[in-house]
C-alpha positions in Angstrom: 47.4 -36.3 -22.8 47.6 -40.1 -23.5 46.8 -40.2 -27.2 44.1 -38.1 -28.6 41.1 -39.3 -26.6 42.5 -39.6 -23.1 43.9 -37.3 -20.4 46.0 -38.3 -17.4 45.1 -36.2 -14.3 47.2 -36.3 -11.1 45.8 -35.2 -7.8 47.6 -32.8 -5.5 51.3 -33.4 -5.1 52.6 -33.4 -1.6 55.9 -31.7 -0.9 57.3 -35.0 0.5 56.9 -36.8 -2.8 59.1 -36.4 -5.9 58.0 -34.3 -8.8 56.2 -35.6 -10.7 54.9 -38.3 -8.4 53.3 -40.4 -11.2 51.1 -42.0 -8.5 47.6 -41.0 -7.6 46.7 -40.5 -11.3 43.4 -41.0 -13.0 42.7 -41.5 -16.7 39.8 -39.6 -18.3 38.1 -40.6 -21.5 37.6 -37.3 -23.3 34.9 -38.7 -25.7 32.6 -39.9 -22.9 33.7 -37.4 -20.3 34.1 -40.1 -17.7 36.9 -41.4 -15.5 38.2 -44.8 -16.6 37.6 -46.8 -13.4 40.1 -49.4 -12.2 39.2 -53.1 -12.9 36.8 -54.7 -10.5 39.1 -57.7 -10.3 41.7 -55.5 -8.5 40.5 -55.5 -5.0 41.2 -52.8 -2.4 42.3 -50.3 -5.1 44.2 -47.3 -3.7 45.8 -45.5 -6.6 47.5 -45.8 -10.0 50.4 -44.7 -12.1 50.1 -44.8 -15.9 52.6 -44.9 -18.8 52.6 -41.7 -20.9 50.6 -43.5 -23.7 48.0 -44.7 -21.1 48.3 -48.4 -22.2 50.0 -49.7 -19.0 49.2 -49.0 -15.3 50.7 -50.0 -12.0 47.8 -50.3 -9.6 48.4 -50.1 -5.8 46.1 -51.7 -3.2 45.4 -50.4 0.3 48.2 -52.6 1.7 50.9 -51.1 -0.6 51.1 -54.1 -3.0 51.3 -53.3 -6.7 50.4 -55.1 -9.9 51.0 -54.1 -13.6 47.9 -54.1 -15.8 47.2 -53.5 -19.5 44.5 -50.8 -19.5 42.3 -51.3 -22.6 40.9 -53.9 -21.9 42.0 -54.3 -18.3 44.3 -57.4 -18.1 46.9 -58.3 -15.4 50.5 -58.4 -16.6 52.0 -59.5 -13.4 51.3 -60.9 -10.0 50.9 -58.5 -7.1 54.2 -57.7 -5.4 55.1 -55.8 -2.3 58.2 -53.8 -2.8 60.6 -52.9 -0.1 58.9 -50.8 2.5 59.8 -47.2 3.0 61.1 -46.0 6.3 58.2 -43.6 6.6 54.5 -44.4 6.6 54.0 -42.7 3.2 53.2 -44.8 0.2 56.2 -45.6 -2.1 56.1 -43.3 -5.2 55.9 -45.1 -8.6 56.5 -43.9 -12.2 56.4 -45.8 -15.5 58.5 -45.4 -18.6 56.8 -43.8 -21.5 56.2 -47.1 -23.2 55.2 -48.9 -20.0 57.9 -51.5 -20.1 59.5 -50.4 -16.9 58.2 -49.3 -13.5 60.3 -47.3 -11.1 59.8 -47.2 -7.3 61.4 -44.9 -4.9 62.3 -47.0 -1.8 64.3 -46.6 1.4 62.6 -43.3 2.3 63.1 -42.1 -1.3 66.9 -42.6 -1.2 67.1 -45.5 -3.8 65.3 -46.4 -7.0 64.2 -49.9 -7.9 63.6 -50.7 -11.6 61.0 -53.4 -12.5 60.1 -55.0 -15.8 56.3 -54.5 -15.8 55.8 -57.9 -17.6 55.9 -60.0 -14.4 57.0 -57.1 -12.1 60.5 -58.6 -12.0 63.2 -56.5 -10.2 65.8 -55.5 -12.9 68.1 -53.1 -11.1 68.5 -51.0 -8.0 70.3 -47.7 -8.0 71.3 -45.8 -4.8 72.9 -42.4 -5.3 75.8 -41.4 -3.1 75.6 -39.6 -0.8 72.3 -41.0 0.3 70.0 -37.9 0.0 66.3 -38.0 -0.8 65.4 -37.9 -4.4 63.2 -34.9 -5.0 62.5 -35.1 -8.8 62.8 -37.8 -11.4 62.1 -38.4 -15.1 62.7 -41.0 -17.8 63.7 -39.9 -21.3 61.3 -40.7 -24.2 63.7 -43.3 -25.6 63.6 -45.2 -22.2 67.4 -45.2 -22.0 68.1 -42.7 -19.2 66.6 -42.0 -15.8 67.2 -38.5 -14.4 67.3 -38.1 -10.6 67.4 -34.8 -8.7 68.0 -34.6 -5.0 67.3 -32.3 -2.1 70.8 -30.8 -2.2 70.8 -29.7 -5.8 72.5 -32.7 -7.5 71.3 -34.0 -10.8 72.3 -37.5 -12.1 71.6 -39.4 -15.3 71.5 -43.1 -14.9 71.7 -45.5 -17.9 68.9 -47.9 -17.6 70.7 -50.7 -19.5 73.8 -50.8 -17.4 73.2 -48.7 -14.4 76.1 -46.3 -15.0 75.5 -42.9 -13.5 76.8 -39.5 -14.4 76.6 -36.4 -12.2 75.7 -33.2 -14.1 76.8 -29.7 -13.2 74.2 -27.8 -11.3 73.9 -24.8 -9.0 74.3 -26.7 -5.8 72.4 -26.0 -2.6 68.8 -25.8 -3.8 66.5 -28.8 -4.0 65.9 -30.0 -7.6 62.1 -29.4 -7.9 61.4 -30.6 -11.4 63.1 -32.4 -14.3 
């Protein structure tokens, strides 16, 4: 739910994407029973990722370029940017902080995270866990202070968004972290 009158619905998650993907999400207006369509001004729309409150969206076009938008009413908050390309042909996964101030992209075949300020889509920080394993799950805390990253070998890290310091948490190693 994004407030009382809207619902965020995500299409099928693919096993090659982190959980939750955040991308390929649609917002439904529960009062009208209709999908809130992307703005006509955003050409070649492919998919969207929304903040938890539904106020901010990162829209992706068919070429992989993204742009931050205010949702109601639709208004661009940034130019379109093309983040670093992934090693595979899959689209880069995106996630937004709960308040929509930051957007997160999994780049380098999901082995690194880039943090963007949605106002202007300016790159703020890049974090690359060591060893370089694929990130399989991610989440941002409600206070927008910590990013949690789980990997395919069972490691779980907390990254401070302000300074980038990371802390490895104790886990039962060997199994993929499937959800945070």
